[in-house]
C-alpha positions as CSV (number, residue, x, y, z in Angstrom):
1,M,-27.8,-49.0,24.0
2,K,-30.7,-45.3,24.1
3,N,-27.9,-44.0,25.9
4,F,-26.0,-44.5,22.9
5,L,-29.0,-43.5,20.3
6,L,-29.5,-40.0,22.8
7,I,-25.1,-38.7,22.0
8,T,-26.4,-39.9,18.4
9,L,-28.8,-37.4,17.9
10,I,-26.7,-34.9,20.3
11,L,-24.1,-34.9,17.9
12,A,-26.9,-35.0,15.0
13,L,-27.9,-31.7,16.4
14,F,-24.9,-29.7,16.9
15,T,-22.8,-30.6,13.9
16,G,-26.3,-29.6,11.8
17,C,-25.6,-26.2,13.4
18,S,-22.1,-25.8,13.1
19,S,-21.9,-24.3,9.8
20,S,-24.1,-21.1,10.7
21,N,-22.8,-17.9,11.9
22,A,-24.0,-15.0,13.3
23,F,-24.4,-13.6,9.5
24,S,-25.7,-16.9,7.9
25,R,-29.0,-15.9,7.9
26,F,-28.4,-12.8,6.5
27,K,-27.8,-11.2,2.6
28,L,-24.1,-10.3,3.5
29,T,-20.8,-10.9,1.7
30,Q,-18.1,-11.3,2.4
31,R,-16.8,-7.8,2.5
32,Q,-19.6,-6.6,4.9
33,A,-20.0,-9.7,7.2
34,E,-16.3,-7.8,7.5
35,S,-17.4,-4.7,7.3
36,E,-19.8,-4.9,10.2
37,N,-16.9,-5.4,13.5
38,S,-15.1,-2.6,12.5
39,I,-18.4,-0.2,12.3
40,L,-18.8,2.2,15.5
41,S,-21.6,4.5,16.3
42,A,-22.2,7.1,19.1
43,K,-24.5,10.1,19.8
44,I,-23.7,13.1,19.7
45,Y,-24.6,15.7,22.5
46,S,-25.1,19.1,23.3
47,S,-24.8,19.5,27.3
48,D,-26.8,17.4,27.9
49,T,-29.1,16.9,25.0
50,T,-28.3,14.5,21.9
51,V,-28.5,15.8,19.0
52,G,-27.8,13.5,16.3
53,L,-25.6,10.5,15.9
54,V,-22.0,9.2,13.9
55,S,-21.0,6.0,13.3
56,T,-17.7,4.8,11.4
57,L,-16.8,1.6,9.6
58,Y,-12.2,2.2,10.3
59,L,-11.2,1.1,6.3
60,N,-7.8,-0.4,7.8
61,Q,-9.6,-3.5,9.5
62,V,-11.8,-4.1,6.2
63,F,-9.7,-3.2,2.7
64,P,-6.3,-3.3,4.8
65,D,-4.4,-4.0,0.7
66,I,-5.6,0.2,0.5
67,Y,-5.9,1.9,3.4
68,K,-2.5,1.1,5.3
69,K,-0.3,4.3,4.7
70,D,-3.0,6.8,7.1
71,E,-6.4,5.9,9.9
72,S,-8.7,6.1,7.2
73,F,-13.0,6.3,8.2
74,Y,-16.3,6.1,6.6
75,V,-18.1,8.2,8.5
76,S,-22.2,8.6,9.0
77,L,-22.9,11.5,10.7
78,Y,-26.4,13.3,10.7
79,I,-26.9,16.4,13.5
80,K,-30.6,18.6,13.6
81,D,-29.9,22.0,13.5
82,G,-26.7,20.7,10.4
83,V,-24.2,20.3,10.0
84,K,-21.5,23.6,10.1
85,D,-17.5,23.8,11.2
86,L,-17.5,20.5,11.7
87,H,-14.4,18.9,13.4
88,F,-13.2,14.9,13.5
89,L,-10.6,14.5,15.4
90,L,-8.9,11.1,16.5
91,N,-6.5,11.0,19.9
92,G,-7.0,15.0,20.0
93,E,-5.3,15.1,16.4
94,E,-7.5,16.9,13.2
95,A,-8.0,14.9,10.4
96,I,-5.2,15.7,7.9
97,K,-8.2,15.0,4.5
98,V,-11.8,15.5,4.7
99,K,-13.7,14.7,1.4
100,E,-18.2,14.3,1.7
101,L,-19.1,11.9,0.0
102,Q,-22.6,10.8,-2.4
103,K,-24.7,8.8,-0.4
104,A,-24.3,5.9,-3.0
105,N,-20.1,6.1,-3.0
106,E,-18.0,2.8,-2.7
107,F,-18.4,2.1,0.7
108,S,-22.3,2.9,1.0
109,S,-23.1,-1.0,0.8
110,L,-21.2,-1.6,4.0
111,L,-23.7,0.4,6.1
112,S,-26.7,-0.9,6.4
113,S,-28.0,2.1,6.6
114,K,-28.5,4.5,3.7
115,E,-30.9,7.7,5.1
116,N,-31.0,10.8,2.9
117,W,-30.8,13.1,5.8
118,K,-27.1,11.8,6.4
119,R,-23.8,13.6,5.5
120,Y,-21.2,11.1,4.6
121,Y,-17.5,11.1,4.4
122,L,-14.3,10.3,3.6
123,V,-12.0,11.0,7.0
124,E,-7.9,10.5,6.8
125,F,-5.7,11.2,9.6
126,S,-2.1,10.5,10.1
127,K,-0.7,6.7,11.7
128,Q,-1.2,6.5,14.8
129,G,-0.8,3.9,17.8
130,K,-2.8,1.1,18.8
131,K,-5.7,2.3,20.7
132,L,-7.9,5.0,17.8
133,S,-9.8,7.0,20.1
134,F,-12.7,8.9,17.0
135,V,-14.8,11.6,18.1
136,A,-16.2,14.7,15.5
137,K,-17.5,17.9,16.8
138,T,-18.8,21.4,16.4
139,K,-18.7,24.6,17.7
140,H,-21.6,23.1,20.2
141,Y,-21.9,19.7,20.2
142,K,-19.6,17.0,20.4
143,S,-19.6,13.0,20.2
144,D,-19.2,10.2,22.3
145,A,-15.8,9.0,22.1
146,L,-15.8,6.5,18.8
147,I,-12.5,3.9,20.3
148,Y,-10.8,1.0,18.1
149,E,-7.9,-1.2,19.0
150,K,-5.3,-1.7,15.5
151,E,-5.2,-5.9,16.0
152,N,-1.4,-6.0,14.7
């Protein structure tokens, strides 16, 4: 009888926790929760000094019905000395379209940080293979590669 009660208690505890996940304690929409899995960030360097930060959201994974022709990214960027001669590369190829966005834009609710000192971009590249290596760079600075693996 004691074993039965102990097993019932343990099952009740585990069953009570099964309806929650990592995002259940946060007030996130379904789209925000999906986007959290597609956000990557990297530091931007000048030789051995960190001078900025880049965060990317792979839009093809979050909005597959809208972004399917090209590889599309929402980019949040900060460089301490300002942005000059900025280039975005995907697998070594230049972006085919770069559009600077206002701080408040259609994607801003998907990233948790919305600072005034950052710049925001919609960046598009020609279609690539399964592995995507995103890099932001200027004449003097370069980010680490942000690696995305396509699901299909």
